[in-house]
mmCIF entry with sequence, helices, sheets and N, C-alpha, C, O atoms, coordinates in Angstrom:
data_MODEL
# 
_entry.id   MODEL 
# 
_entity.id                         1 
_entity.type                       polymer 
_entity.pdbx_number_of_molecules   1 
# 
_entity_poly.entity_id                      1 
_entity_poly.type                           'polypeptide(L)' 
_entity_poly.nstd_linkage                   no 
_entity_poly.nstd_monomer                   no 
_entity_poly.pdbx_seq_one_letter_code       MFGLNKNLRKKVTRSTANHRDSLKKNLEHRLELARANGNETLIRKLEAEASYLGLD 
_entity_poly.pdbx_seq_one_letter_code_can   MFGLNKNLRKKVTRSTANHRDSLKKNLEHRLELARANGNETLIRKLEAEASYLGLD 
_entity_poly.pdbx_strand_id                 A 
# 
loop_
_entity_poly_seq.entity_id 
_entity_poly_seq.num 
_entity_poly_seq.mon_id 
_entity_poly_seq.hetero 
1 1  MET n 
1 2  PHE n 
1 3  GLY n 
1 4  LEU n 
1 5  ASN n 
1 6  LYS n 
1 7  ASN n 
1 8  LEU n 
1 9  ARG n 
1 10 LYS n 
1 11 LYS n 
1 12 VAL n 
1 13 THR n 
1 14 ARG n 
1 15 SER n 
1 16 THR n 
1 17 ALA n 
1 18 ASN n 
1 19 HIS n 
1 20 ARG n 
1 21 ASP n 
1 22 SER n 
1 23 LEU n 
1 24 LYS n 
1 25 LYS n 
1 26 ASN n 
1 27 LEU n 
1 28 GLU n 
1 29 HIS n 
1 30 ARG n 
1 31 LEU n 
1 32 GLU n 
1 33 LEU n 
1 34 ALA n 
1 35 ARG n 
1 36 ALA n 
1 37 ASN n 
1 38 GLY n 
1 39 ASN n 
1 40 GLU n 
1 41 THR n 
1 42 LEU n 
1 43 ILE n 
1 44 ARG n 
1 45 LYS n 
1 46 LEU n 
1 47 GLU n 
1 48 ALA n 
1 49 GLU n 
1 50 ALA n 
1 51 SER n 
1 52 TYR n 
1 53 LEU n 
1 54 GLY n 
1 55 LEU n 
1 56 ASP n 
# 
_struct_asym.id          A 
_struct_asym.entity_id   1 
# 
loop_
_struct_conf.conf_type_id 
_struct_conf.id 
_struct_conf.pdbx_PDB_helix_id 
_struct_conf.beg_label_comp_id 
_struct_conf.beg_label_asym_id 
_struct_conf.beg_label_seq_id 
_struct_conf.pdbx_beg_PDB_ins_code 
_struct_conf.end_label_comp_id 
_struct_conf.end_label_asym_id 
_struct_conf.end_label_seq_id 
_struct_conf.pdbx_end_PDB_ins_code 
_struct_conf.beg_auth_comp_id 
_struct_conf.beg_auth_asym_id 
_struct_conf.beg_auth_seq_id 
_struct_conf.end_auth_comp_id 
_struct_conf.end_auth_asym_id 
_struct_conf.end_auth_seq_id 
_struct_conf.pdbx_PDB_helix_class 
_struct_conf.details 
_struct_conf.pdbx_PDB_helix_length 
HELX_P HELX_P1 AA1 PHE A 2  ? ALA A 36 ? PHE A 2  ALA A 36 1 ? 35 
HELX_P HELX_P2 AA2 GLU A 40 ? LEU A 53 ? GLU A 40 LEU A 53 1 ? 14 
# 
_struct_conf_type.id          HELX_P 
_struct_conf_type.criteria    ? 
_struct_conf_type.reference   ? 
# 
loop_
_atom_site.group_PDB 
_atom_site.id 
_atom_site.type_symbol 
_atom_site.label_atom_id 
_atom_site.label_alt_id 
_atom_site.label_comp_id 
_atom_site.label_asym_id 
_atom_site.label_entity_id 
_atom_site.label_seq_id 
_atom_site.pdbx_PDB_ins_code 
_atom_site.Cartn_x 
_atom_site.Cartn_y 
_atom_site.Cartn_z 
_atom_site.occupancy 
_atom_site.B_iso_or_equiv 
_atom_site.pdbx_formal_charge 
_atom_site.auth_seq_id 
_atom_site.auth_comp_id 
_atom_site.auth_asym_id 
_atom_site.auth_atom_id 
_atom_site.pdbx_PDB_model_num 
ATOM 1   N N  . MET A 1 1  ? -22.184 31.940  14.150 1.00 0.00 ? 1  MET A N  1 
ATOM 2   C CA . MET A 1 1  ? -21.554 31.655  12.872 1.00 0.00 ? 1  MET A CA 1 
ATOM 3   C C  . MET A 1 1  ? -20.463 30.599  13.035 1.00 0.00 ? 1  MET A C  1 
ATOM 4   O O  . MET A 1 1  ? -20.443 29.602  12.314 1.00 0.00 ? 1  MET A O  1 
ATOM 5   N N  . PHE A 1 2  ? -19.551 30.828  13.991 1.00 0.00 ? 2  PHE A N  1 
ATOM 6   C CA . PHE A 1 2  ? -18.455 29.887  14.186 1.00 0.00 ? 2  PHE A CA 1 
ATOM 7   C C  . PHE A 1 2  ? -18.954 28.564  14.747 1.00 0.00 ? 2  PHE A C  1 
ATOM 8   O O  . PHE A 1 2  ? -18.389 27.511  14.452 1.00 0.00 ? 2  PHE A O  1 
ATOM 9   N N  . GLY A 1 3  ? -20.011 28.609  15.555 1.00 0.00 ? 3  GLY A N  1 
ATOM 10  C CA . GLY A 1 3  ? -20.583 27.388  16.106 1.00 0.00 ? 3  GLY A CA 1 
ATOM 11  C C  . GLY A 1 3  ? -21.127 26.486  15.006 1.00 0.00 ? 3  GLY A C  1 
ATOM 12  O O  . GLY A 1 3  ? -21.029 25.261  15.090 1.00 0.00 ? 3  GLY A O  1 
ATOM 13  N N  . LEU A 1 4  ? -21.697 27.093  13.984 1.00 0.00 ? 4  LEU A N  1 
ATOM 14  C CA . LEU A 1 4  ? -22.218 26.325  12.861 1.00 0.00 ? 4  LEU A CA 1 
ATOM 15  C C  . LEU A 1 4  ? -21.082 25.588  12.153 1.00 0.00 ? 4  LEU A C  1 
ATOM 16  O O  . LEU A 1 4  ? -21.219 24.413  11.815 1.00 0.00 ? 4  LEU A O  1 
ATOM 17  N N  . ASN A 1 5  ? -19.972 26.273  11.931 1.00 0.00 ? 5  ASN A N  1 
ATOM 18  C CA . ASN A 1 5  ? -18.828 25.638  11.280 1.00 0.00 ? 5  ASN A CA 1 
ATOM 19  C C  . ASN A 1 5  ? -18.288 24.490  12.122 1.00 0.00 ? 5  ASN A C  1 
ATOM 20  O O  . ASN A 1 5  ? -17.910 23.444  11.596 1.00 0.00 ? 5  ASN A O  1 
ATOM 21  N N  . LYS A 1 6  ? -18.256 24.696  13.433 1.00 0.00 ? 6  LYS A N  1 
ATOM 22  C CA . LYS A 1 6  ? -17.753 23.660  14.331 1.00 0.00 ? 6  LYS A CA 1 
ATOM 23  C C  . LYS A 1 6  ? -18.667 22.440  14.291 1.00 0.00 ? 6  LYS A C  1 
ATOM 24  O O  . LYS A 1 6  ? -18.192 21.305  14.239 1.00 0.00 ? 6  LYS A O  1 
ATOM 25  N N  . ASN A 1 7  ? -19.980 22.674  14.315 1.00 0.00 ? 7  ASN A N  1 
ATOM 26  C CA . ASN A 1 7  ? -20.942 21.569  14.249 1.00 0.00 ? 7  ASN A CA 1 
ATOM 27  C C  . ASN A 1 7  ? -20.846 20.833  12.919 1.00 0.00 ? 7  ASN A C  1 
ATOM 28  O O  . ASN A 1 7  ? -20.910 19.604  12.881 1.00 0.00 ? 7  ASN A O  1 
ATOM 29  N N  . LEU A 1 8  ? -20.694 21.574  11.842 1.00 0.00 ? 8  LEU A N  1 
ATOM 30  C CA . LEU A 1 8  ? -20.562 20.962  10.526 1.00 0.00 ? 8  LEU A CA 1 
ATOM 31  C C  . LEU A 1 8  ? -19.294 20.122  10.455 1.00 0.00 ? 8  LEU A C  1 
ATOM 32  O O  . LEU A 1 8  ? -19.304 19.019  9.908  1.00 0.00 ? 8  LEU A O  1 
ATOM 33  N N  . ARG A 1 9  ? -18.217 20.638  11.002 1.00 0.00 ? 9  ARG A N  1 
ATOM 34  C CA . ARG A 1 9  ? -16.948 19.911  11.026 1.00 0.00 ? 9  ARG A CA 1 
ATOM 35  C C  . ARG A 1 9  ? -17.094 18.597  11.798 1.00 0.00 ? 9  ARG A C  1 
ATOM 36  O O  . ARG A 1 9  ? -16.566 17.565  11.383 1.00 0.00 ? 9  ARG A O  1 
ATOM 37  N N  . LYS A 1 10 ? -17.813 18.642  12.924 1.00 0.00 ? 10 LYS A N  1 
ATOM 38  C CA . LYS A 1 10 ? -18.043 17.431  13.721 1.00 0.00 ? 10 LYS A CA 1 
ATOM 39  C C  . LYS A 1 10 ? -18.856 16.410  12.928 1.00 0.00 ? 10 LYS A C  1 
ATOM 40  O O  . LYS A 1 10 ? -18.558 15.215  12.956 1.00 0.00 ? 10 LYS A O  1 
ATOM 41  N N  . LYS A 1 11 ? -19.880 16.882  12.223 1.00 0.00 ? 11 LYS A N  1 
ATOM 42  C CA . LYS A 1 11 ? -20.714 15.978  11.430 1.00 0.00 ? 11 LYS A CA 1 
ATOM 43  C C  . LYS A 1 11 ? -19.916 15.343  10.298 1.00 0.00 ? 11 LYS A C  1 
ATOM 44  O O  . LYS A 1 11 ? -20.061 14.152  10.020 1.00 0.00 ? 11 LYS A O  1 
ATOM 45  N N  . VAL A 1 12 ? -19.083 16.132  9.653  1.00 0.00 ? 12 VAL A N  1 
ATOM 46  C CA . VAL A 1 12 ? -18.260 15.604  8.563  1.00 0.00 ? 12 VAL A CA 1 
ATOM 47  C C  . VAL A 1 12 ? -17.272 14.582  9.101  1.00 0.00 ? 12 VAL A C  1 
ATOM 48  O O  . VAL A 1 12 ? -17.072 13.532  8.492  1.00 0.00 ? 12 VAL A O  1 
ATOM 49  N N  . THR A 1 13 ? -16.654 14.880  10.236 1.00 0.00 ? 13 THR A N  1 
ATOM 50  C CA . THR A 1 13 ? -15.705 13.951  10.850 1.00 0.00 ? 13 THR A CA 1 
ATOM 51  C C  . THR A 1 13 ? -16.399 12.648  11.220 1.00 0.00 ? 13 THR A C  1 
ATOM 52  O O  . THR A 1 13 ? -15.865 11.568  10.969 1.00 0.00 ? 13 THR A O  1 
ATOM 53  N N  . ARG A 1 14 ? -17.576 12.740  11.810 1.00 0.00 ? 14 ARG A N  1 
ATOM 54  C CA . ARG A 1 14 ? -18.345 11.554  12.196 1.00 0.00 ? 14 ARG A CA 1 
ATOM 55  C C  . ARG A 1 14 ? -18.756 10.756  10.959 1.00 0.00 ? 14 ARG A C  1 
ATOM 56  O O  . ARG A 1 14 ? -18.678 9.528   10.946 1.00 0.00 ? 14 ARG A O  1 
ATOM 57  N N  . SER A 1 15 ? -19.189 11.462  9.933  1.00 0.00 ? 15 SER A N  1 
ATOM 58  C CA . SER A 1 15 ? -19.590 10.806  8.694  1.00 0.00 ? 15 SER A CA 1 
ATOM 59  C C  . SER A 1 15 ? -18.411 10.086  8.044  1.00 0.00 ? 15 SER A C  1 
ATOM 60  O O  . SER A 1 15 ? -18.560 8.971   7.542  1.00 0.00 ? 15 SER A O  1 
ATOM 61  N N  . THR A 1 16 ? -17.255 10.714  8.053  1.00 0.00 ? 16 THR A N  1 
ATOM 62  C CA . THR A 1 16 ? -16.048 10.102  7.492  1.00 0.00 ? 16 THR A CA 1 
ATOM 63  C C  . THR A 1 16 ? -15.676 8.845   8.262  1.00 0.00 ? 16 THR A C  1 
ATOM 64  O O  . THR A 1 16 ? -15.328 7.828   7.662  1.00 0.00 ? 16 THR A O  1 
ATOM 65  N N  . ALA A 1 17 ? -15.745 8.906   9.576  1.00 0.00 ? 17 ALA A N  1 
ATOM 66  C CA . ALA A 1 17 ? -15.429 7.744   10.413 1.00 0.00 ? 17 ALA A CA 1 
ATOM 67  C C  . ALA A 1 17 ? -16.423 6.611   10.151 1.00 0.00 ? 17 ALA A C  1 
ATOM 68  O O  . ALA A 1 17 ? -16.031 5.448   10.062 1.00 0.00 ? 17 ALA A O  1 
ATOM 69  N N  . ASN A 1 18 ? -17.694 6.947   10.028 1.00 0.00 ? 18 ASN A N  1 
ATOM 70  C CA . ASN A 1 18 ? -18.716 5.932   9.742  1.00 0.00 ? 18 ASN A CA 1 
ATOM 71  C C  . ASN A 1 18 ? -18.474 5.276   8.386  1.00 0.00 ? 18 ASN A C  1 
ATOM 72  O O  . ASN A 1 18 ? -18.641 4.067   8.229  1.00 0.00 ? 18 ASN A O  1 
ATOM 73  N N  . HIS A 1 19 ? -18.081 6.087   7.417  1.00 0.00 ? 19 HIS A N  1 
ATOM 74  C CA . HIS A 1 19 ? -17.812 5.568   6.079  1.00 0.00 ? 19 HIS A CA 1 
ATOM 75  C C  . HIS A 1 19 ? -16.637 4.594   6.107  1.00 0.00 ? 19 HIS A C  1 
ATOM 76  O O  . HIS A 1 19 ? -16.705 3.522   5.507  1.00 0.00 ? 19 HIS A O  1 
ATOM 77  N N  . ARG A 1 20 ? -15.564 4.962   6.799  1.00 0.00 ? 20 ARG A N  1 
ATOM 78  C CA . ARG A 1 20 ? -14.390 4.081   6.902  1.00 0.00 ? 20 ARG A CA 1 
ATOM 79  C C  . ARG A 1 20 ? -14.749 2.779   7.623  1.00 0.00 ? 20 ARG A C  1 
ATOM 80  O O  . ARG A 1 20 ? -14.300 1.702   7.232  1.00 0.00 ? 20 ARG A O  1 
ATOM 81  N N  . ASP A 1 21 ? -15.553 2.888   8.668  1.00 0.00 ? 21 ASP A N  1 
ATOM 82  C CA . ASP A 1 21 ? -15.996 1.685   9.391  1.00 0.00 ? 21 ASP A CA 1 
ATOM 83  C C  . ASP A 1 21 ? -16.789 0.759   8.468  1.00 0.00 ? 21 ASP A C  1 
ATOM 84  O O  . ASP A 1 21 ? -16.613 -0.459  8.490  1.00 0.00 ? 21 ASP A O  1 
ATOM 85  N N  . SER A 1 22 ? -17.654 1.352   7.666  1.00 0.00 ? 22 SER A N  1 
ATOM 86  C CA . SER A 1 22 ? -18.454 0.574   6.728  1.00 0.00 ? 22 SER A CA 1 
ATOM 87  C C  . SER A 1 22 ? -17.566 -0.104  5.687  1.00 0.00 ? 22 SER A C  1 
ATOM 88  O O  . SER A 1 22 ? -17.755 -1.279  5.375  1.00 0.00 ? 22 SER A O  1 
ATOM 89  N N  . LEU A 1 23 ? -16.603 0.635   5.154  1.00 0.00 ? 23 LEU A N  1 
ATOM 90  C CA . LEU A 1 23 ? -15.661 0.058   4.191  1.00 0.00 ? 23 LEU A CA 1 
ATOM 91  C C  . LEU A 1 23 ? -14.897 -1.107  4.802  1.00 0.00 ? 23 LEU A C  1 
ATOM 92  O O  . LEU A 1 23 ? -14.722 -2.152  4.174  1.00 0.00 ? 23 LEU A O  1 
ATOM 93  N N  . LYS A 1 24 ? -14.445 -0.911  6.034  1.00 0.00 ? 24 LYS A N  1 
ATOM 94  C CA . LYS A 1 24 ? -13.659 -1.943  6.710  1.00 0.00 ? 24 LYS A CA 1 
ATOM 95  C C  . LYS A 1 24 ? -14.494 -3.203  6.949  1.00 0.00 ? 24 LYS A C  1 
ATOM 96  O O  . LYS A 1 24 ? -14.029 -4.314  6.693  1.00 0.00 ? 24 LYS A O  1 
ATOM 97  N N  . LYS A 1 25 ? -15.714 -3.033  7.434  1.00 0.00 ? 25 LYS A N  1 
ATOM 98  C CA . LYS A 1 25 ? -16.582 -4.189  7.690  1.00 0.00 ? 25 LYS A CA 1 
ATOM 99  C C  . LYS A 1 25 ? -16.875 -4.944  6.399  1.00 0.00 ? 25 LYS A C  1 
ATOM 100 O O  . LYS A 1 25 ? -16.847 -6.175  6.370  1.00 0.00 ? 25 LYS A O  1 
ATOM 101 N N  . ASN A 1 26 ? -17.156 -4.199  5.331  1.00 0.00 ? 26 ASN A N  1 
ATOM 102 C CA . ASN A 1 26 ? -17.443 -4.815  4.045  1.00 0.00 ? 26 ASN A CA 1 
ATOM 103 C C  . ASN A 1 26 ? -16.232 -5.583  3.534  1.00 0.00 ? 26 ASN A C  1 
ATOM 104 O O  . ASN A 1 26 ? -16.364 -6.710  3.058  1.00 0.00 ? 26 ASN A O  1 
ATOM 105 N N  . LEU A 1 27 ? -15.069 -4.987  3.630  1.00 0.00 ? 27 LEU A N  1 
ATOM 106 C CA . LEU A 1 27 ? -13.841 -5.630  3.170  1.00 0.00 ? 27 LEU A CA 1 
ATOM 107 C C  . LEU A 1 27 ? -13.527 -6.873  3.999  1.00 0.00 ? 27 LEU A C  1 
ATOM 108 O O  . LEU A 1 27 ? -13.123 -7.901  3.455  1.00 0.00 ? 27 LEU A O  1 
ATOM 109 N N  . GLU A 1 28 ? -13.713 -6.779  5.314  1.00 0.00 ? 28 GLU A N  1 
ATOM 110 C CA . GLU A 1 28 ? -13.481 -7.942  6.181  1.00 0.00 ? 28 GLU A CA 1 
ATOM 111 C C  . GLU A 1 28 ? -14.418 -9.092  5.812  1.00 0.00 ? 28 GLU A C  1 
ATOM 112 O O  . GLU A 1 28 ? -14.009 -10.253 5.802  1.00 0.00 ? 28 GLU A O  1 
ATOM 113 N N  . HIS A 1 29 ? -15.665 -8.765  5.511  1.00 0.00 ? 29 HIS A N  1 
ATOM 114 C CA . HIS A 1 29 ? -16.631 -9.796  5.119  1.00 0.00 ? 29 HIS A CA 1 
ATOM 115 C C  . HIS A 1 29 ? -16.218 -10.440 3.794  1.00 0.00 ? 29 HIS A C  1 
ATOM 116 O O  . HIS A 1 29 ? -16.250 -11.663 3.655  1.00 0.00 ? 29 HIS A O  1 
ATOM 117 N N  . ARG A 1 30 ? -15.833 -9.620  2.834  1.00 0.00 ? 30 ARG A N  1 
ATOM 118 C CA . ARG A 1 30 ? -15.395 -10.142 1.540  1.00 0.00 ? 30 ARG A CA 1 
ATOM 119 C C  . ARG A 1 30 ? -14.158 -11.023 1.695  1.00 0.00 ? 30 ARG A C  1 
ATOM 120 O O  . ARG A 1 30 ? -14.042 -12.057 1.037  1.00 0.00 ? 30 ARG A O  1 
ATOM 121 N N  . LEU A 1 31 ? -13.232 -10.611 2.567  1.00 0.00 ? 31 LEU A N  1 
ATOM 122 C CA . LEU A 1 31 ? -12.037 -11.419 2.820  1.00 0.00 ? 31 LEU A CA 1 
ATOM 123 C C  . LEU A 1 31 ? -12.407 -12.757 3.459  1.00 0.00 ? 31 LEU A C  1 
ATOM 124 O O  . LEU A 1 31 ? -11.865 -13.801 3.095  1.00 0.00 ? 31 LEU A O  1 
ATOM 125 N N  . GLU A 1 32 ? -13.321 -12.714 4.399  1.00 0.00 ? 32 GLU A N  1 
ATOM 126 C CA . GLU A 1 32 ? -13.774 -13.937 5.071  1.00 0.00 ? 32 GLU A CA 1 
ATOM 127 C C  . GLU A 1 32 ? -14.349 -14.927 4.053  1.00 0.00 ? 32 GLU A C  1 
ATOM 128 O O  . GLU A 1 32 ? -14.055 -16.121 4.107  1.00 0.00 ? 32 GLU A O  1 
ATOM 129 N N  . LEU A 1 33 ? -15.162 -14.425 3.134  1.00 0.00 ? 33 LEU A N  1 
ATOM 130 C CA . LEU A 1 33 ? -15.746 -15.287 2.112  1.00 0.00 ? 33 LEU A CA 1 
ATOM 131 C C  . LEU A 1 33 ? -14.680 -15.825 1.160  1.00 0.00 ? 33 LEU A C  1 
ATOM 132 O O  . LEU A 1 33 ? -14.704 -17.000 0.791  1.00 0.00 ? 33 LEU A O  1 
ATOM 133 N N  . ALA A 1 34 ? -13.755 -14.969 0.769  1.00 0.00 ? 34 ALA A N  1 
ATOM 134 C CA . ALA A 1 34 ? -12.686 -15.402 -0.135 1.00 0.00 ? 34 ALA A CA 1 
ATOM 135 C C  . ALA A 1 34 ? -11.838 -16.484 0.525  1.00 0.00 ? 34 ALA A C  1 
ATOM 136 O O  . ALA A 1 34 ? -11.455 -17.461 -0.118 1.00 0.00 ? 34 ALA A O  1 
ATOM 137 N N  . ARG A 1 35 ? -11.548 -16.304 1.807  1.00 0.00 ? 35 ARG A N  1 
ATOM 138 C CA . ARG A 1 35 ? -10.758 -17.315 2.533  1.00 0.00 ? 35 ARG A CA 1 
ATOM 139 C C  . ARG A 1 35 ? -11.535 -18.626 2.658  1.00 0.00 ? 35 ARG A C  1 
ATOM 140 O O  . ARG A 1 35 ? -10.970 -19.708 2.494  1.00 0.00 ? 35 ARG A O  1 
ATOM 141 N N  . ALA A 1 36 ? -12.816 -18.523 2.945  1.00 0.00 ? 36 ALA A N  1 
ATOM 142 C CA . ALA A 1 36 ? -13.643 -19.723 3.081  1.00 0.00 ? 36 ALA A CA 1 
ATOM 143 C C  . ALA A 1 36 ? -13.705 -20.507 1.772  1.00 0.00 ? 36 ALA A C  1 
ATOM 144 O O  . ALA A 1 36 ? -13.812 -21.733 1.771  1.00 0.00 ? 36 ALA A O  1 
ATOM 145 N N  . ASN A 1 37 ? -13.634 -19.778 0.659  1.00 0.00 ? 37 ASN A N  1 
ATOM 146 C CA . ASN A 1 37 ? -13.686 -20.419 -0.656 1.00 0.00 ? 37 ASN A CA 1 
ATOM 147 C C  . ASN A 1 37 ? -12.303 -20.748 -1.202 1.00 0.00 ? 37 ASN A C  1 
ATOM 148 O O  . ASN A 1 37 ? -12.177 -21.321 -2.285 1.00 0.00 ? 37 ASN A O  1 
ATOM 149 N N  . GLY A 1 38 ? -11.268 -20.386 -0.453 1.00 0.00 ? 38 GLY A N  1 
ATOM 150 C CA . GLY A 1 38 ? -9.904  -20.677 -0.890 1.00 0.00 ? 38 GLY A CA 1 
ATOM 151 C C  . GLY A 1 38 ? -9.480  -19.918 -2.130 1.00 0.00 ? 38 GLY A C  1 
ATOM 152 O O  . GLY A 1 38 ? -8.641  -20.392 -2.896 1.00 0.00 ? 38 GLY A O  1 
ATOM 153 N N  . ASN A 1 39 ? -10.053 -18.742 -2.334 1.00 0.00 ? 39 ASN A N  1 
ATOM 154 C CA . ASN A 1 39 ? -9.756  -17.942 -3.525 1.00 0.00 ? 39 ASN A CA 1 
ATOM 155 C C  . ASN A 1 39 ? -8.544  -17.045 -3.255 1.00 0.00 ? 39 ASN A C  1 
ATOM 156 O O  . ASN A 1 39 ? -8.692  -15.890 -2.857 1.00 0.00 ? 39 ASN A O  1 
ATOM 157 N N  . GLU A 1 40 ? -7.355  -17.589 -3.474 1.00 0.00 ? 40 GLU A N  1 
ATOM 158 C CA . GLU A 1 40 ? -6.109  -16.880 -3.158 1.00 0.00 ? 40 GLU A CA 1 
ATOM 159 C C  . GLU A 1 40 ? -5.939  -15.600 -3.964 1.00 0.00 ? 40 GLU A C  1 
ATOM 160 O O  . GLU A 1 40 ? -5.422  -14.608 -3.450 1.00 0.00 ? 40 GLU A O  1 
ATOM 161 N N  . THR A 1 41 ? -6.367  -15.612 -5.220 1.00 0.00 ? 41 THR A N  1 
ATOM 162 C CA . THR A 1 41 ? -6.244  -14.414 -6.057 1.00 0.00 ? 41 THR A CA 1 
ATOM 163 C C  . THR A 1 41 ? -7.071  -13.276 -5.471 1.00 0.00 ? 41 THR A C  1 
ATOM 164 O O  . THR A 1 41 ? -6.591  -12.148 -5.350 1.00 0.00 ? 41 THR A O  1 
ATOM 165 N N  . LEU A 1 42 ? -8.311  -13.575 -5.108 1.00 0.00 ? 42 LEU A N  1 
ATOM 166 C CA . LEU A 1 42 ? -9.184  -12.556 -4.529 1.00 0.00 ? 42 LEU A CA 1 
ATOM 167 C C  . LEU A 1 42 ? -8.662  -12.105 -3.171 1.00 0.00 ? 42 LEU A C  1 
ATOM 168 O O  . LEU A 1 42 ? -8.732  -10.920 -2.846 1.00 0.00 ? 42 LEU A O  1 
ATOM 169 N N  . ILE A 1 43 ? -8.144  -13.027 -2.381 1.00 0.00 ? 43 ILE A N  1 
ATOM 170 C CA . ILE A 1 43 ? -7.583  -12.674 -1.071 1.00 0.00 ? 43 ILE A CA 1 
ATOM 171 C C  . ILE A 1 43 ? -6.469  -11.653 -1.243 1.00 0.00 ? 43 ILE A C  1 
ATOM 172 O O  . ILE A 1 43 ? -6.439  -10.643 -0.539 1.00 0.00 ? 43 ILE A O  1 
ATOM 173 N N  . ARG A 1 44 ? -5.550  -11.909 -2.177 1.00 0.00 ? 44 ARG A N  1 
ATOM 174 C CA . ARG A 1 44 ? -4.444  -10.969 -2.409 1.00 0.00 ? 44 ARG A CA 1 
ATOM 175 C C  . ARG A 1 44 ? -4.955  -9.609  -2.861 1.00 0.00 ? 44 ARG A C  1 
ATOM 176 O O  . ARG A 1 44 ? -4.448  -8.575  -2.425 1.00 0.00 ? 44 ARG A O  1 
ATOM 177 N N  . LYS A 1 45 ? -5.958  -9.606  -3.734 1.00 0.00 ? 45 LYS A N  1 
ATOM 178 C CA . LYS A 1 45 ? -6.521  -8.337  -4.216 1.00 0.00 ? 45 LYS A CA 1 
ATOM 179 C C  . LYS A 1 45 ? -7.197  -7.566  -3.082 1.00 0.00 ? 45 LYS A C  1 
ATOM 180 O O  . LYS A 1 45 ? -7.042  -6.349  -2.974 1.00 0.00 ? 45 LYS A O  1 
ATOM 181 N N  . LEU A 1 46 ? -7.938  -8.267  -2.251 1.00 0.00 ? 46 LEU A N  1 
ATOM 182 C CA . LEU A 1 46 ? -8.623  -7.608  -1.136 1.00 0.00 ? 46 LEU A CA 1 
ATOM 183 C C  . LEU A 1 46 ? -7.626  -7.102  -0.096 1.00 0.00 ? 46 LEU A C  1 
ATOM 184 O O  . LEU A 1 46 ? -7.821  -6.033  0.483  1.00 0.00 ? 46 LEU A O  1 
ATOM 185 N N  . GLU A 1 47 ? -6.566  -7.862  0.142  1.00 0.00 ? 47 GLU A N  1 
ATOM 186 C CA . GLU A 1 47 ? -5.525  -7.403  1.065  1.00 0.00 ? 47 GLU A CA 1 
ATOM 187 C C  . GLU A 1 47 ? -4.830  -6.165  0.506  1.00 0.00 ? 47 GLU A C  1 
ATOM 188 O O  . GLU A 1 47 ? -4.496  -5.250  1.258  1.00 0.00 ? 47 GLU A O  1 
ATOM 189 N N  . ALA A 1 48 ? -4.611  -6.132  -0.803 1.00 0.00 ? 48 ALA A N  1 
ATOM 190 C CA . ALA A 1 48 ? -4.017  -4.953  -1.436 1.00 0.00 ? 48 ALA A CA 1 
ATOM 191 C C  . ALA A 1 48 ? -4.962  -3.758  -1.317 1.00 0.00 ? 48 ALA A C  1 
ATOM 192 O O  . ALA A 1 48 ? -4.519  -2.635  -1.076 1.00 0.00 ? 48 ALA A O  1 
ATOM 193 N N  . GLU A 1 49 ? -6.253  -3.998  -1.485 1.00 0.00 ? 49 GLU A N  1 
ATOM 194 C CA . GLU A 1 49 ? -7.249  -2.937  -1.347 1.00 0.00 ? 49 GLU A CA 1 
ATOM 195 C C  . GLU A 1 49 ? -7.248  -2.386  0.079  1.00 0.00 ? 49 GLU A C  1 
ATOM 196 O O  . GLU A 1 49 ? -7.299  -1.173  0.280  1.00 0.00 ? 49 GLU A O  1 
ATOM 197 N N  . ALA A 1 50 ? -7.189  -3.270  1.056  1.00 0.00 ? 50 ALA A N  1 
ATOM 198 C CA . ALA A 1 50 ? -7.156  -2.846  2.458  1.00 0.00 ? 50 ALA A CA 1 
ATOM 199 C C  . ALA A 1 50 ? -5.918  -1.999  2.728  1.00 0.00 ? 50 ALA A C  1 
ATOM 200 O O  . ALA A 1 50 ? -5.987  -0.983  3.421  1.00 0.00 ? 50 ALA A O  1 
ATOM 201 N N  . SER A 1 51 ? -4.796  -2.423  2.180  1.00 0.00 ? 51 SER A N  1 
ATOM 202 C CA . SER A 1 51 ? -3.556  -1.678  2.365  1.00 0.00 ? 51 SER A CA 1 
ATOM 203 C C  . SER A 1 51 ? -3.650  -0.302  1.709  1.00 0.00 ? 51 SER A C  1 
ATOM 204 O O  . SER A 1 51 ? -3.253  0.700   2.305  1.00 0.00 ? 51 SER A O  1 
ATOM 205 N N  . TYR A 1 52 ? -4.170  -0.252  0.498  1.00 0.00 ? 52 TYR A N  1 
ATOM 206 C CA . TYR A 1 52 ? -4.320  1.007   -0.234 1.00 0.00 ? 52 TYR A CA 1 
ATOM 207 C C  . TYR A 1 52 ? -5.215  1.983   0.531  1.00 0.00 ? 52 TYR A C  1 
ATOM 208 O O  . TYR A 1 52 ? -4.941  3.182   0.580  1.00 0.00 ? 52 TYR A O  1 
ATOM 209 N N  . LEU A 1 53 ? -6.275  1.460   1.121  1.00 0.00 ? 53 LEU A N  1 
ATOM 210 C CA . LEU A 1 53 ? -7.218  2.302   1.861  1.00 0.00 ? 53 LEU A CA 1 
ATOM 211 C C  . LEU A 1 53 ? -6.769  2.579   3.296  1.00 0.00 ? 53 LEU A C  1 
ATOM 212 O O  . LEU A 1 53 ? -7.403  3.353   4.014  1.00 0.00 ? 53 LEU A O  1 
ATOM 213 N N  . GLY A 1 54 ? -5.671  1.942   3.706  1.00 0.00 ? 54 GLY A N  1 
ATOM 214 C CA . GLY A 1 54 ? -5.180  2.130   5.066  1.00 0.00 ? 54 GLY A CA 1 
ATOM 215 C C  . GLY A 1 54 ? -6.050  1.452   6.101  1.00 0.00 ? 54 GLY A C  1 
ATOM 216 O O  . GLY A 1 54 ? -6.140  1.911   7.240  1.00 0.00 ? 54 GLY A O  1 
ATOM 217 N N  . LEU A 1 55 ? -6.692  0.361   5.713  1.00 0.00 ? 55 LEU A N  1 
ATOM 218 C CA . LEU A 1 55 ? -7.603  -0.350  6.611  1.00 0.00 ? 55 LEU A CA 1 
ATOM 219 C C  . LEU A 1 55 ? -6.967  -1.580  7.229  1.00 0.00 ? 55 LEU A C  1 
ATOM 220 O O  . LEU A 1 55 ? -7.604  -2.277  8.017  1.00 0.00 ? 55 LEU A O  1 
ATOM 221 N N  . ASP A 1 56 ? -5.721  -1.854  6.883  1.00 0.00 ? 56 ASP A N  1 
ATOM 222 C CA . ASP A 1 56 ? -5.062  -3.057  7.400  1.00 0.00 ? 56 ASP A CA 1 
ATOM 223 C C  . ASP A 1 56 ? -4.393  -2.809  8.718  1.00 0.00 ? 56 ASP A C  1 
ATOM 224 O O  . ASP A 1 56 ? -3.793  -3.722  9.287  1.00 0.00 ? 56 ASP A O  1 
# 
């Protein structure tokens, strides 16, 4: 019984980490494109999003 909870907790932790990694990669890509296009407004918004999500 307790082993099941421990395994589930590990899966949830791994899933959460994978989700954050995916968010970070996506945000970094969007920032790269915004910088390449010189879109300062979008850059500021994406940097604010990264800060809000704790990805900076």
